[in-house]
Backbone bond lengths (Angstrom), bond angles and torsions (degrees), N, CA, C in turn:
res aa  C-N    CA-C-N  psi(-1)  N-CA   C-N-CA  omega(-1)  CA-C   N-CA-C  phi
1 X - - - 1.461 - - 1.517 110.69 -
2 X 1.318 115.72 142.44 1.458 121.33 175.30 1.521 108.83 -80.42
3 X 1.343 117.21 151.42 1.454 120.25 -177.92 1.529 112.59 -60.57
4 X 1.333 117.23 -26.97 1.461 118.84 179.10 1.529 110.89 -67.17
5 X 1.353 116.72 -18.92 1.452 119.83 177.17 1.519 112.01 -66.76
6 X 1.334 117.11 -13.31 1.454 120.70 -177.72 1.532 111.95 -95.68
7 X 1.326 117.55 -1.60 1.464 120.40 -177.91 1.522 112.11 -59.05
8 X 1.337 116.85 -37.12 1.458 119.83 -178.01 1.529 112.25 -68.53
9 X 1.327 117.47 -21.37 1.461 119.97 177.62 1.519 111.74 -79.75
10 X 1.323 116.42 -32.72 1.464 120.58 -175.25 1.524 112.46 -61.96
11 X 1.322 116.85 -27.08 1.462 120.58 -177.43 1.526 112.77 -90.22
12 X 1.333 116.79 -1.11 1.457 120.03 -176.07 1.520 111.51 -95.00
13 X 1.327 114.33 138.50 1.457 121.26 171.14 1.527 107.04 -107.80
14 X 1.299 115.91 90.84 1.458 120.43 -176.59 1.532 111.27 -68.74
15 X 1.326 114.60 151.72 1.454 120.34 164.02 1.520 105.59 -110.99
16 X 1.331 115.87 116.78 1.453 121.99 -173.69 1.520 110.21 -118.43
17 X 1.325 115.77 136.21 1.454 121.15 177.68 1.516 110.95 -114.52
18 X 1.325 116.55 143.13 1.463 121.69 178.56 1.524 108.98 -129.25
19 X 1.325 115.11 119.15 1.457 121.69 177.67 1.524 107.30 -98.27
20 X 1.319 115.71 102.49 1.455 121.04 -175.45 1.513 110.85 104.54
21 X 1.322 116.54 119.52 1.467 121.81 -177.34 1.528 110.25 -119.44
22 X 1.326 115.56 48.76 1.456 120.30 174.04 1.515 110.05 -87.17
23 X 1.312 116.73 -152.46 1.464 120.69 -179.94 1.527 111.23 -59.14
24 X 1.338 117.21 -49.03 1.459 121.29 -175.37 1.520 111.49 -71.84
25 X 1.330 116.35 -53.69 1.465 119.44 -179.78 1.512 112.71 -64.15
26 X 1.331 116.62 -40.70 1.457 119.82 178.83 1.515 112.32 -64.08
27 X 1.333 116.10 -41.13 1.469 119.56 179.48 1.523 111.34 -67.98
28 X 1.340 116.78 -40.01 1.468 119.19 176.29 1.522 111.15 -62.85
29 X 1.326 116.69 -44.44 1.468 119.90 179.64 1.525 110.73 -61.37
30 X 1.324 117.31 -42.83 1.460 120.62 178.84 1.526 111.36 -65.70
31 X 1.333 116.57 -39.29 1.464 120.44 179.98 1.521 111.13 -65.01
32 X 1.336 116.96 -42.68 1.465 120.05 179.79 1.525 111.66 -73.84
33 X 1.320 117.67 -30.38 1.467 119.81 173.42 1.522 109.91 -62.46
34 X 1.328 116.29 -40.58 1.459 120.73 179.81 1.525 110.72 -69.91
35 X 1.334 116.87 -40.11 1.468 120.31 -178.00 1.522 112.55 -74.51
36 X 1.329 116.68 -35.20 1.466 121.57 -178.20 1.530 108.85 -130.51
37 X 1.325 117.14 75.69 1.471 121.59 -171.36 1.530 114.61 -62.32
38 X 1.334 117.86 -23.54 1.465 119.24 -178.61 1.524 112.97 -90.84
39 X 1.310 116.69 2.19 1.463 120.25 179.00 1.525 111.19 -70.60
40 X 1.332 114.79 155.86 1.466 121.19 172.05 1.517 107.80 -97.18
41 X 1.322 116.24 125.76 1.458 120.64 -176.17 1.530 109.88 -119.16
42 X 1.324 114.19 126.36 1.466 122.26 179.12 1.525 108.04 -110.22
43 X 1.319 117.18 130.06 1.453 120.81 -179.06 1.512 112.92 -122.74
44 X 1.318 116.17 131.50 1.466 122.33 174.61 1.513 109.53 -109.88
45 X 1.319 115.65 137.48 1.458 120.81 170.49 1.518 108.29 -156.94
46 X 1.323 116.15 141.63 1.465 118.49 179.95 1.525 111.20 -71.23
47 X 1.333 117.50 -40.97 1.463 120.25 178.74 1.523 110.71 -77.53
48 X 1.321 115.53 143.55 1.464 120.71 -175.19 1.518 112.69 -72.69
49 X 1.337 118.18 -40.10 1.465 120.36 -172.82 1.524 113.04 -57.46
50 X 1.350 120.28 -48.42 1.470 118.65 178.12 1.528 112.61 -59.72
51 X 1.337 116.70 -37.96 1.470 119.19 177.50 1.522 110.54 -61.74
52 X 1.307 115.29 -45.70 1.475 121.13 -178.90 1.524 110.64 -61.61
53 X 1.327 117.17 -46.19 1.463 121.00 -178.77 1.527 111.31 -65.17
54 X 1.352 116.86 -42.80 1.467 121.09 -177.41 1.526 111.72 -66.94
55 X 1.319 116.51 -31.54 1.475 120.01 177.21 1.524 110.82 -77.17
56 X 1.314 116.34 -43.54 1.466 119.82 -176.13 1.521 112.62 -68.89
57 X 1.349 117.75 -32.70 1.469 118.11 -179.84 1.527 112.82 -87.89
58 X 1.333 116.92 2.82 1.455 120.78 174.51 1.515 115.64 85.59
59 X 1.330 117.10 4.35 1.465 119.15 178.82 1.523 110.69 -67.84
60 X 1.325 117.15 -45.28 1.466 122.12 -178.68 1.524 110.63 -109.53
61 X 1.320 114.81 137.99 1.471 120.41 173.45 1.515 110.58 -83.59
62 X 1.328 115.68 -31.15 1.461 122.37 -178.24 1.527 107.58 -134.39
63 X 1.321 117.40 133.90 1.464 121.25 173.76 1.522 108.84 -126.10
64 X 1.321 115.69 148.36 1.462 120.51 -176.51 1.525 109.98 -152.51
65 X 1.321 114.90 156.06 1.464 119.68 174.47 1.525 110.97 -107.89
66 X 1.348 115.96 17.49 1.459 121.27 179.59 1.526 109.70 -134.16
67 X 1.324 116.26 149.93 1.472 121.03 170.03 1.515 105.68 -85.99
68 X 1.326 116.10 96.54 1.464 120.07 -170.70 1.518 111.10 -135.48
69 X 1.329 115.40 -164.24 1.467 120.88 -174.58 1.521 113.69 -66.58
70 X 1.331 118.68 -8.08 1.468 120.13 173.89 1.525 111.26 -59.29
71 X 1.338 116.72 -23.80 1.454 120.94 -177.96 1.530 113.03 -92.43
72 X 1.322 116.68 -0.65 1.464 119.63 175.40 1.522 109.93 -64.89
73 X 1.319 116.14 139.33 1.456 120.84 176.98 1.512 114.75 80.28
74 X 1.337 118.04 6.22 1.466 119.75 177.86 1.524 110.28 -67.68
75 X 1.313 115.94 140.84 1.462 120.86 172.90 1.528 110.33 -76.63
76 X 1.329 115.30 -42.58 1.472 121.63 178.74 1.516 108.73 -138.42
77 X 1.325 115.57 140.06 1.462 121.74 173.59 1.519 107.52 -125.52
78 X 1.326 116.34 127.20 1.461 122.89 -177.19 1.525 109.72 -102.91
79 X 1.324 116.07 122.13 1.459 121.65 174.82 1.526 108.23 -87.91
80 X 1.323 117.10 112.75 1.465 121.07 -172.57 1.523 111.83 -127.95
81 X 1.321 116.36 34.15 1.456 120.91 175.93 1.529 108.30 -102.63
82 X 1.349 119.17 172.83 1.467 119.69 174.08 1.528 111.23 -51.34
83 X 1.324 117.07 146.51 1.468 122.23 -164.47 1.525 114.04 -55.93
84 X 1.324 119.05 -37.23 1.463 119.63 -178.81 1.523 111.77 -71.54
85 X 1.342 117.61 -30.74 1.464 120.76 178.17 1.528 111.91 -72.75
86 X 1.329 116.62 -28.00 1.463 119.55 -178.87 1.518 112.29 -56.01
87 X 1.333 116.59 -35.82 1.467 120.76 -179.66 1.527 110.23 -64.38
88 X 1.331 116.69 -40.65 1.468 120.19 178.96 1.523 111.13 -62.37
89 X 1.329 116.90 -43.36 1.459 120.10 -179.12 1.520 111.14 -70.59
90 X 1.311 117.32 -31.53 1.459 121.37 175.23 1.521 109.83 -58.04
91 X 1.318 116.90 -44.98 1.462 121.61 -178.68 1.521 111.71 -65.71
92 X 1.333 116.80 -37.20 1.463 120.23 177.44 1.528 111.47 -68.58
93 X 1.318 116.36 -39.87 1.470 120.26 -178.96 1.520 112.45 -68.80
94 X 1.316 116.64 -25.48 1.470 120.55 179.28 1.525 111.34 -56.37
95 X 1.331 116.50 -31.34 1.462 120.90 -178.66 1.529 112.77 -79.20
96 X 1.324 117.51 -8.75 1.468 121.58 -171.72 1.521 113.21 -113.82
97 X 1.325 117.15 -39.37 1.465 120.59 -170.70 1.525 111.55 -73.63
98 X 1.338 115.11 162.18 1.457 120.54 172.60 1.527 108.67 -111.54
99 X 1.321 116.34 -175.45 1.464 120.17 -171.89 1.521 113.70 -67.89
100 X 1.336 117.97 -19.94 1.470 119.30 -178.14 1.521 113.23 -88.15
101 X 1.326 117.64 -11.72 1.467 120.88 -178.09 1.524 111.00 -77.09
102 X 1.321 115.38 133.41 1.462 121.45 173.25 1.524 108.33 -106.15
103 X 1.313 115.35 125.85 1.461 120.36 172.58 1.522 107.41 -98.72
104 X 1.306 115.60 133.18 1.456 121.29 175.39 1.526 107.34 -130.87
105 X 1.310 117.17 173.29 1.452 119.66 -179.65 1.520 109.47 -138.17
106 X 1.311 115.69 174.44 1.469 120.42 179.44 1.522 110.13 -127.43
107 X 1.328 116.36 24.09 1.451 121.11 -174.79 1.519 114.06 -76.29
108 X 1.335 115.26 151.67 1.460 121.14 -179.53 1.520 112.78 -77.90
109 X 1.330 117.85 -12.94 1.465 121.17 174.02 1.520 108.38 -124.83
110 X 1.323 115.65 148.92 1.449 119.91 -173.28 1.537 113.94 -115.54
111 X 1.328 117.35 -24.16 1.463 119.17 -174.03 1.521 112.05 -60.90
112 X 1.332 117.19 -46.19 1.470 118.78 -175.92 1.517 112.22 -63.51
113 X 1.334 118.15 -40.93 1.465 120.44 -178.80 1.520 111.10 -72.71
114 X 1.335 117.64 -38.08 1.462 119.39 177.63 1.529 111.20 -65.82
115 X 1.320 117.25 -39.49 1.463 119.90 177.61 1.521 110.99 -63.86
116 X 1.339 116.89 -38.64 1.464 120.83 177.40 1.527 110.97 -66.16
117 X 1.320 116.47 -39.88 1.470 121.46 178.75 1.527 110.38 -62.11
118 X 1.323 116.59 -42.43 1.467 120.93 178.20 1.526 109.83 -64.41
119 X 1.323 117.07 -45.18 1.458 121.64 -179.49 1.523 111.81 -61.61
120 X 1.337 116.52 -36.85 1.469 121.36 -179.04 1.535 112.51 -86.78
121 X 1.324 116.82 1.97 1.469 121.61 -178.49 1.532 111.11 56.26
122 X 1.336 115.66 48.19 1.462 121.71 -177.64 1.526 111.94 -119.28
123 X 1.308 117.71 19.72 1.467 120.69 -175.65 1.520 113.04 -59.63
124 X 1.333 116.86 -34.45 1.468 119.91 -178.73 1.522 111.51 -70.66
125 X 1.326 116.90 -17.22 1.465 121.48 -177.96 1.519 113.16 -104.91
126 X 1.331 117.67 9.63 1.462 118.13 -171.17 1.521 112.58 -128.32
127 X 1.335 113.98 139.22 1.467 123.04 169.18 1.526 106.72 -134.97
128 X 1.315 117.14 116.17 1.458 119.71 179.84 1.515 111.41 -70.37
129 X 1.327 116.06 149.36 1.457 120.17 179.15 1.516 112.07 -146.26
130 X 1.319 115.96 149.56 1.469 121.33 176.29 1.521 109.33 -149.69
131 X 1.340 117.36 94.89 1.466 119.69 174.45 1.524 109.52 -69.34
132 X 1.323 116.27 121.62 1.468 121.05 -172.97 1.527 110.87 -86.83
133 X 1.308 114.70 64.52 1.461 120.56 177.64 1.509 107.81 -156.11
134 X 1.301 115.84 157.16 1.454 120.26 179.27 1.507 110.17 175.84
135 X 1.303 116.20 -158.29 1.462 121.31 -178.02 1.513 108.47 -161.66
136 X 1.323 116.02 160.07 1.456 119.21 172.33 1.525 111.10 -72.68
137 X 1.345 116.52 -13.84 1.460 121.62 175.52 1.526 109.23 -79.76
138 X 1.319 117.00 149.56 1.452 120.81 179.28 1.525 110.01 -129.58
139 X 1.329 115.45 158.16 1.450 120.27 175.23 1.521 113.82 103.86
140 X 1.320 115.20 153.61 1.460 121.75 -179.41 1.527 111.53 -58.55
141 X 1.322 116.10 -30.48 1.465 120.30 -178.14 1.524 112.29 -58.05
142 X 1.333 117.49 -26.62 1.464 121.63 -178.12 1.533 112.45 -101.15
143 X 1.322 117.20 3.38 1.467 119.81 -178.67 1.514 110.88 -75.09
144 X 1.334 116.10 153.08 1.459 120.97 179.38 1.516 109.96 -157.31
145 X 1.317 116.23 154.79 1.463 121.83 -174.77 1.519 113.17 -72.11
146 X 1.336 118.39 -17.41 1.463 120.26 -175.23 1.528 113.18 -100.00
147 X 1.320 117.61 7.11 1.464 120.59 -176.71 1.531 112.13 -56.43
148 X 1.332 116.87 -33.55 1.467 120.12 -173.11 1.525 113.79 -99.94
149 X 1.321 117.49 6.25 1.459 120.13 178.84 1.528 110.07 -59.44
150 X 1.326 115.86 123.72 1.471 123.31 178.89 1.528 114.00 64.25
151 X 1.320 117.26 12.95 1.465 120.66 176.76 1.530 109.53 -87.59
152 X 1.328 115.71 146.06 1.459 119.00 172.16 1.524 108.90 -70.60
153 X 1.339 115.17 142.92 1.466 121.48 -179.85 1.521 107.00 -128.74
154 X 1.348 116.02 100.62 1.460 120.64 -179.49 1.529 109.89 -70.70
155 X 1.328 116.13 134.25 1.463 122.56 179.36 1.526 108.24 -125.29
156 X 1.343 116.76 123.96 1.460 121.06 -176.74 1.530 109.82 -121.21
157 X 1.324 117.38 91.67 1.466 120.32 178.77 1.527 111.23 -70.21
158 X 1.321 116.54 165.28 1.460 121.45 173.58 1.529 108.53 -97.18
159 X 1.305 116.04 175.30 1.469 119.97 178.51 1.532 111.54 -68.52
160 X 1.331 116.56 -16.07 1.474 120.71 -178.20 1.527 112.73 -110.46
161 X 1.328 117.28 7.38 1.462 120.18 178.24 1.523 110.32 -65.33
162 X 1.328 116.12 129.80 1.456 120.88 176.43 1.534 109.53 -64.73
163 X 1.331 117.05 127.92 1.468 120.89 -174.66 1.529 112.30 -65.64
164 X 1.335 117.29 -31.58 1.461 119.21 177.72 1.529 110.77 -69.98
165 X 1.334 115.56 -38.16 1.462 119.40 176.42 1.521 110.79 -65.26
166 X 1.326 115.48 -39.80 1.456 119.78 178.50 1.522 110.67 -62.00
167 X 1.329 116.20 -42.34 1.459 120.74 178.90 1.529 110.57 -64.07
168 X 1.340 116.44 -40.86 1.460 120.15 178.92 1.523 110.63 -64.33
169 X 1.326 116.75 -43.27 1.460 120.13 -179.46 1.524 110.74 -64.71
170 X 1.309 116.74 -38.36 1.460 121.16 177.06 1.530 110.41 -59.74
171 X 1.320 116.99 -42.93 1.461 121.15 177.55 1.526 111.70 -63.72
172 X 1.354 115.91 -40.56 1.467 120.04 179.90 1.525 110.85 -61.90
173 X 1.323 115.85 -40.63 1.463 120.58 177.57 1.521 110.38 -61.59
174 X 1.318 116.72 -41.33 1.457 120.69 178.40 1.523 111.06 -66.00
175 X 1.322 117.30 -31.15 1.461 121.05 -179.47 1.528 112.78 -68.09
176 X 1.338 118.05 -21.07 1.465 119.27 176.32 1.533 110.64 -95.66
177 X 1.335 115.67 10.25 1.460 120.34 174.41 1.505 115.15 89.77
178 X 1.336 117.65 3.99 1.459 120.92 -178.74 1.530 110.53 -90.61
179 X 1.340 115.39 168.23 1.458 122.25 -177.88 1.527 109.03 -113.27
180 X 1.343 117.37 103.08 1.461 119.24 -176.98 1.529 112.57 -69.34
181 X 1.337 115.46 139.98 1.462 122.68 174.99 1.520 106.98 -129.08
182 X 1.340 117.24 111.48 1.456 121.59 -179.20 1.528 109.56 -81.13
183 X 1.338 116.05 125.80 1.467 122.14 178.33 1.528 106.77 -125.94
184 X 1.327 116.76 106.20 1.463 120.24 -175.15 1.529 113.00 -72.40
185 X 1.318 117.58 -22.93 1.468 121.35 179.27 1.528 108.55 -106.86
186 X 1.329 116.23 107.89 1.460 119.17 -175.62 1.526 112.63 -66.92
187 X 1.326 118.45 -24.11 1.466 119.80 176.80 1.530 111.06 -69.53
188 X 1.332 116.77 -30.57 1.466 120.21 175.77 1.525 110.11 -65.24
189 X 1.328 115.93 -38.56 1.470 119.91 176.21 1.524 110.29 -58.91
190 X 1.335 116.65 -47.28 1.459 119.92 -175.47 1.526 112.07 -67.15
191 X 1.325 116.54 -34.00 1.467 120.06 176.15 1.530 109.98 -66.12
192 X 1.329 115.73 -43.88 1.466 120.17 -177.74 1.528 111.36 -64.33
193 X 1.330 117.34 -46.92 1.466 118.65 -176.76 1.527 112.14 -73.09
194 X 1.349 116.98 -22.51 1.465 118.91 173.40 1.521 109.62 -59.65
195 X 1.339 116.25 -40.42 1.460 120.56 -178.26 1.510 114.34 -76.63
196 X 1.326 117.12 -40.66 1.469 119.82 -172.25 1.525 113.80 -96.86
197 X 1.331 117.46 -10.21 1.457 119.98 -176.97 1.521 113.27 -132.38
198 X 1.324 116.65 -52.32 1.462 119.21 -171.92 1.527 112.50 -72.68
199 X 1.335 116.97 -46.39 1.469 119.85 176.14 1.536 110.73 -60.76
200 X 1.349 119.82 -46.31 1.467 119.21 177.58 1.531 114.08 -56.66
201 X 1.339 116.89 -36.67 1.466 118.46 177.71 1.529 111.23 -67.56
202 X 1.323 116.84 -39.43 1.461 120.40 177.13 1.532 110.10 -64.76
203 X 1.330 116.33 -42.81 1.463 120.64 179.23 1.527 110.17 -62.30
204 X 1.320 117.35 -44.04 1.466 121.04 -179.51 1.526 110.91 -62.48
205 X 1.332 115.99 -43.28 1.460 119.87 -179.19 1.522 111.33 -66.10
206 X 1.328 117.22 -44.14 1.462 120.06 -178.71 1.531 111.27 -69.93
207 X 1.335 117.20 -33.52 1.463 120.18 177.26 1.523 110.79 -66.33
208 X 1.328 116.55 -42.96 1.465 120.28 177.64 1.527 110.47 -61.43
209 X 1.331 116.08 -43.26 1.459 120.06 -179.86 1.531 111.59 -69.53
210 X 1.343 116.97 -33.22 1.459 120.42 176.82 1.525 110.75 -60.16
211 X 1.321 116.15 -48.00 1.464 120.75 -179.98 1.527 110.45 -64.15
212 X 1.325 116.39 -41.48 1.466 120.14 178.06 1.529 111.12 -58.77
213 X 1.335 115.32 -43.77 1.467 120.18 -173.07 1.527 113.58 -82.47
214 X 1.330 118.36 -19.44 1.470 120.58 -177.25 1.526 112.97 -114.83
215 X 1.317 116.81 7.24 1.461 120.97 -178.83 1.534 110.40 -65.08
216 X 1.314 115.45 159.33 1.460 120.49 176.42 1.528 109.82 -70.55
217 X 1.307 116.23 166.02 1.459 120.30 -176.99 1.525 111.92 -60.18
218 X 1.326 116.68 -33.29 1.467 120.13 178.89 1.530 112.55 -92.69
219 X 1.352 116.60 14.27 1.468 123.87 175.95 1.525 112.74 55.85
220 X 1.322 115.41 46.68 1.455 119.44 -178.26 1.520 112.13 -66.98
221 X 1.353 117.63 -33.58 1.470 119.84 177.51 1.524 110.31 -60.52
222 X 1.332 115.55 -48.17 1.468 118.67 -179.01 1.514 111.14 -63.29
223 X 1.335 117.13 -39.58 1.462 120.83 -178.52 1.523 112.07 -66.47
224 X 1.334 116.68 -34.62 1.461 120.67 -177.44 1.529 113.39 -89.84
225 X 1.324 117.62 -7.35 1.471 121.18 -176.67 1.528 110.24 -58.23
226 X 1.328 115.20 120.78 1.464 120.93 -178.95 1.523 109.56 -112.15
227 X 1.339 115.63 -162.64 1.458 119.98 -172.04 1.525 113.75 -60.84
228 X 1.353 117.61 -35.28 1.453 119.12 -179.18 1.511 111.92 -59.55
229 X 1.328 116.65 -49.20 1.465 120.72 178.86 1.522 110.90 -67.66
230 X 1.319 116.67 -41.75 1.462 119.99 -179.04 1.528 111.48 -63.84
231 X 1.336 116.87 -40.70 1.464 120.13 177.62 1.527 111.11 -65.46
232 X 1.331 116.12 -40.51 1.458 120.69 -177.87 1.524 112.30 -67.17
233 X 1.316 116.81 -28.04 1.465 120.70 -174.80 1.523 113.38 -112.44
234 X 1.338 117.94 5.63 1.475 120.67 -177.50 1.514 111.78 -51.93
235 X 1.339 116.53 -45.33 1.464 119.38 -174.90 1.523 112.65 -72.71
236 X 1.340 117.18 -7.17 1.462 119.65 174.22 1.525 110.97 -67.36
237 X 1.331 117.15 -14.99 1.461 121.39 179.07 1.524 112.70 -86.58
238 X 1.330 117.63 5.99 1.459 121.70 -179.01 1.531 111.19 -70.34
239 X 1.327 115.80 169.55 1.465 122.16 -176.59 1.526 111.94 -61.30
240 X 1.339 118.86 119.74 1.472 120.97 177.82 1.525 112.41 -60.75
241 X 1.337 117.29 -38.53 1.469 120.54 -179.50 1.526 110.57 -63.28
242 X 1.324 116.05 -46.32 1.453 119.58 -178.88 1.524 111.29 -61.74
243 X 1.338 116.38 -44.77 1.459 118.73 -175.30 1.515 112.72 -77.07
244 X 1.311 117.30 -25.65 1.462 119.31 170.81 1.525 109.67 -61.32
245 X 1.327 116.76 -46.70 1.462 120.78 -177.77 1.526 111.63 -68.04
246 X 1.322 117.12 -39.25 1.461 119.71 177.66 1.522 110.42 -60.60
247 X 1.326 116.55 -46.34 1.467 120.31 -178.96 1.524 111.40 -64.83
248 X 1.324 117.07 -36.20 1.454 120.01 -179.30 1.528 112.94 -74.56
249 X 1.336 117.84 -16.84 1.466 120.13 179.62 1.525 113.12 -106.03
250 X 1.335 117.03 3.85 1.468 119.89 176.49 1.529 110.28 -139.06
251 X 1.325 115.01 34.44 1.464 121.55 -170.50 1.522 112.96 -60.71
252 X 1.337 118.16 -43.76 1.466 120.64 -174.77 1.525 111.70 -62.11
253 X 1.333 116.65 -48.26 1.466 119.91 -179.12 1.524 110.88 -66.78
254 X 1.333 117.17 -40.24 1.459 120.57 179.64 1.527 110.09 -64.32
255 X 1.320 117.00 -44.21 1.467 120.40 -178.85 1.522 111.26 -63.11
256 X 1.331 116.48 -41.53 1.466 120.38 179.60 1.529 110.62 -60.99
257 X 1.334 116.53 -49.09 1.459 119.90 -177.51 1.526 111.93 -73.98
258 X 1.319 116.72 -28.91 1.459 119.70 176.29 1.533 110.16 -65.62
259 X 1.330 116.48 -39.16 1.465 120.17 174.81 1.533 110.85 -59.37
260 X 1.329 116.10 -43.42 1.469 120.56 178.79 1.529 110.82 -62.84
261 X 1.327 115.72 -39.48 1.459 120.12 -179.37 1.530 110.76 -67.67
262 X 1.324 116.34 -41.33 1.469 120.46 177.64 1.529 110.30 -62.00
263 X 1.342 116.57 -39.21 1.466 120.31 175.87 1.529 110.86 -60.52
264 X 1.332 115.91 -41.39 1.469 120.52 178.68 1.533 110.74 -62.59
265 X 1.324 116.56 -46.23 1.461 120.46 -179.33 1.530 111.10 -64.13
266 X 1.328 116.05 -39.46 1.463 119.88 178.19 1.530 110.95 -62.92
267 X 1.343 114.88 -39.51 1.467 119.74 178.00 1.530 110.78 -64.37
268 X 1.324 116.55 -42.54 1.462 120.64 178.51 1.528 110.67 -61.02
269 X 1.330 115.97 -46.10 1.471 119.22 179.65 1.529 111.06 -59.08
270 X 1.331 117.14 -42.66 1.468 121.59 -179.34 1.525 110.59 -59.26
271 X 1.332 116.80 -44.26 1.468 120.21 -178.26 1.529 111.96 -73.84
272 X 1.317 117.05 -29.61 1.461 119.80 174.52 1.528 110.30 -66.33
273 X 1.307 115.62 -43.78 1.465 119.77 -178.97 1.531 112.03 -63.92
274 X 1.334 116.24 -30.55 1.474 119.57 178.91 1.526 112.07 -91.36
275 X 1.330 116.00 7.58 1.471 122.14 178.69 1.531 112.02 57.30
276 X 1.324 115.79 40.78 1.465 121.63 -178.91 1.529 109.03 -85.68
277 X 1.322 116.19 84.21 1.459 121.15 -177.31 1.507 113.59 -63.96
278 X 1.329 117.77 -31.90 1.462 120.69 -179.43 1.530 110.98 -66.01
279 X 1.321 115.73 -41.21 1.469 119.11 177.26 1.528 110.53 -59.95
280 X 1.333 115.68 -45.35 1.467 120.16 -179.23 1.529 110.44 -62.37
281 X 1.317 116.86 -44.01 1.466 120.67 178.05 1.531 110.47 -60.54
282 X 1.331 116.77 -48.47 1.467 121.08 -178.79 1.524 111.39 -61.69
283 X 1.327 117.00 -37.95 1.465 120.87 178.88 1.526 110.68 -60.09
284 X 1.323 116.76 -49.79 1.467 119.91 -179.09 1.529 111.24 -69.01
285 X 1.325 117.49 -35.16 1.459 120.63 179.45 1.525 111.23 -66.13
286 X 1.329 115.48 -45.64 1.470 120.09 -179.63 1.525 110.93 -65.16
287 X 1.321 116.93 -43.56 1.467 119.51 -179.20 1.529 110.71 -66.55
288 X 1.326 116.65 -36.39 1.464 120.32 178.48 1.522 111.35 -62.93
289 X 1.342 116.16 -45.82 1.465 120.56 -179.79 1.524 111.00 -61.73
290 X 1.327 116.40 -43.43 1.470 119.67 -179.04 1.529 110.87 -68.02
291 X 1.329 116.03 -44.32 1.470 119.92 -178.80 1.522 111.61 -61.85
292 X 1.333 117.71 -35.07 1.462 121.04 -179.44 1.521 113.37 -71.25
293 X 1.329 117.29 -9.80 1.460 120.84 176.54 1.529 112.15 -81.17
294 X 1.323 116.76 -14.57 1.456 120.68 -177.77 1.525 108.95 -72.80
295 X 1.324 116.43 135.67 1.456 120.27 177.00 1.516 110.65 -73.68
296 X 1.313 116.23 154.86 1.459 122.11 177.03 1.516 109.96 -104.59
297 X 1.325 115.64 134.94 1.458 119.78 173.50 1.521 108.78 -74.07
298 X 1.330 115.62 135.91 1.461 120.11 -175.11 1.515 112.49 -86.83
299 X 1.338 116.51 -21.68 1.455 119.47 179.67 1.518 108.04 -154.60
300 X 1.329 115.09 -178.72 1.442 118.42 -176.46 1.503 111.01 81.31
301 X 1.315 115.61 -176.22 1.458 120.56 -177.71 1.518 109.99 -83.08
302 X 1.328 119.73 128.63 1.441 122.03 -176.68 1.516 114.20 -80.61
303 X 1.310 117.92 -0.34 1.465 120.55 -172.21 1.530 111.16 -86.02
304 X 1.318 117.00 74.64 1.450 120.70 -176.53 1.520 111.26 -66.05
305 X 1.336 114.45 137.60 1.442 121.15 174.97 1.520 110.00 -117.99
């Protein structure tokens, strides 16, 4: 898009709602406050502290602990709670929004929310979203406006999404420094993130637990753990509640790819036992070549989720 394509956004005073003011919701709210400073931002959170912080630092103009009329007239409402809770808030918002309001989400899985949207007959009001950034840290205290800089932002419209609204939302995502990726099939999104996000989190968690359970009595593994192990297991420190819900809402894709991964590990063990050095060399060579094809983010938080 040419920069002149953004002229129509500059004149708009959006009313934006955020359901959930944790790391993801708080960072999105801060990013949109920075991109559209004259917008009115409404924030919901059950806990008082995030509401207090978001109001005091100027991110939110209005904070509430209820899904109420404060969200009437919103142009966009972002669902930023754990994925299973998003469906509950979607149902509550249905009673409040009008036909011009777009509800979007920031969940790591899309099938459950899209199915709920279809069931509630809200397809015309919904655009799925997944900003591909995050951190093992949680809470509004760790949120920041630059979290999504240069991050991919998956967008999953419905069959009834207005194309002009979709184009506007794509521009808004670009205004916070993210890179929108339109995925018309939400199941394709869930398959992709199972491989690049969900399986890695499971691997990190099981690797951390493996070392814990097989360490020497004097914990020599833990004492010797250096950057390689720490980098490999960093995401194991992520929110257990969030990752429990992600795994429970993308089970089929995760199970399929987990089976493939187990097959790979079994193959590696077989070749190790037969002292097949060429196989081991080829494995590392092939993975190195593929890994080097991945682009590097130049700024923002590198902790992709």
